C-alpha positions as CSV (number, residue, x, y, z in Angstrom):
1,M,93.5,91.1,102.5
2,I,95.6,94.1,103.5
3,V,94.0,97.4,104.7
4,E,96.4,100.3,104.4
5,P,95.9,104.1,104.6
6,A,94.9,105.6,101.3
7,A,98.1,106.8,99.8
8,G,99.2,107.5,96.3
9,D,102.5,106.3,94.8
10,R,103.8,109.9,94.4
11,V,104.1,112.5,97.1
12,E,101.9,114.9,95.1
13,E,99.0,112.5,95.2
14,N,98.9,112.8,99.0
15,F,98.6,116.6,99.2
16,N,95.1,116.5,100.7
17,P,93.7,116.6,104.3
18,V,93.8,112.8,104.7
19,G,97.3,112.5,103.2
20,R,98.6,115.3,105.5
21,A,97.1,113.5,108.6
22,Y,98.6,110.2,107.5
23,Y,102.0,111.7,106.9
24,G,101.9,113.0,110.5
25,F,100.9,109.6,112.0
26,S,103.4,107.7,109.9
27,T,106.3,110.0,110.8
28,L,105.6,109.8,114.5
29,L,104.4,106.2,114.8
30,C,104.7,103.9,111.8
31,T,108.2,104.7,110.5
32,P,109.9,104.6,114.0
33,A,108.1,101.4,114.9
34,S,109.2,99.8,111.6
35,L,112.8,100.9,112.1
36,A,112.8,99.3,115.6
37,Q,112.1,95.8,114.2
38,D,114.8,93.4,113.2
39,V,114.0,93.8,109.4
40,G,113.6,97.6,109.7
41,L,112.0,97.9,106.3
42,A,110.4,101.3,106.9
43,L,108.6,101.8,103.7
44,G,108.6,105.6,104.1
45,T,106.0,107.9,105.5
46,Q,103.3,106.9,103.0
47,A,103.6,103.6,101.1
48,G,101.4,103.6,98.0
49,P,100.1,100.5,96.2
50,S,103.3,100.1,94.0
51,R,105.6,99.9,97.1
52,I,103.2,97.5,98.9
53,N,103.1,95.4,95.7
54,D,106.9,95.3,95.7
55,V,106.9,94.0,99.3
56,T,104.2,91.4,98.7
57,T,105.9,90.1,95.5
58,S,109.3,89.8,97.3
59,A,107.5,87.9,100.0
60,G,106.4,85.3,97.5
61,F,102.9,86.4,96.6
62,G,102.0,86.3,93.0
63,S,98.7,88.3,92.7
64,F,98.1,91.8,93.9
65,R,95.2,94.2,93.3
66,I,93.4,97.0,94.9
67,A,90.0,95.4,95.8
68,T,88.4,98.6,96.9
69,Q,89.1,102.1,98.2
70,T,87.6,104.5,100.6
71,P,88.5,108.0,101.3
72,L,90.7,106.7,104.2
73,N,91.9,103.3,103.2
74,N,93.0,101.0,100.4
75,V,91.8,97.4,100.6
76,L,94.3,95.2,98.8
77,E,93.9,91.6,97.8
78,V,97.1,89.5,97.8
79,R,97.2,85.9,96.7
80,P,99.9,83.2,96.3
């Protein structure tokens, strides 16, 4: 299970109060922290389900689905 901030795949899907807050957090915390790691993947300021699916697939997982959503988070199920 992966719990990620609720984000759409397109910028326009994140033009709401929650998306605006998460863009701020991500810009100031998540993206710089990712860039500081050896792999430095930095998925962008808001990674939607499609981008996370790409990452999990490249990591060798075969199954990906959104298990549930809340106004603040996406809960993703990833299986081998």
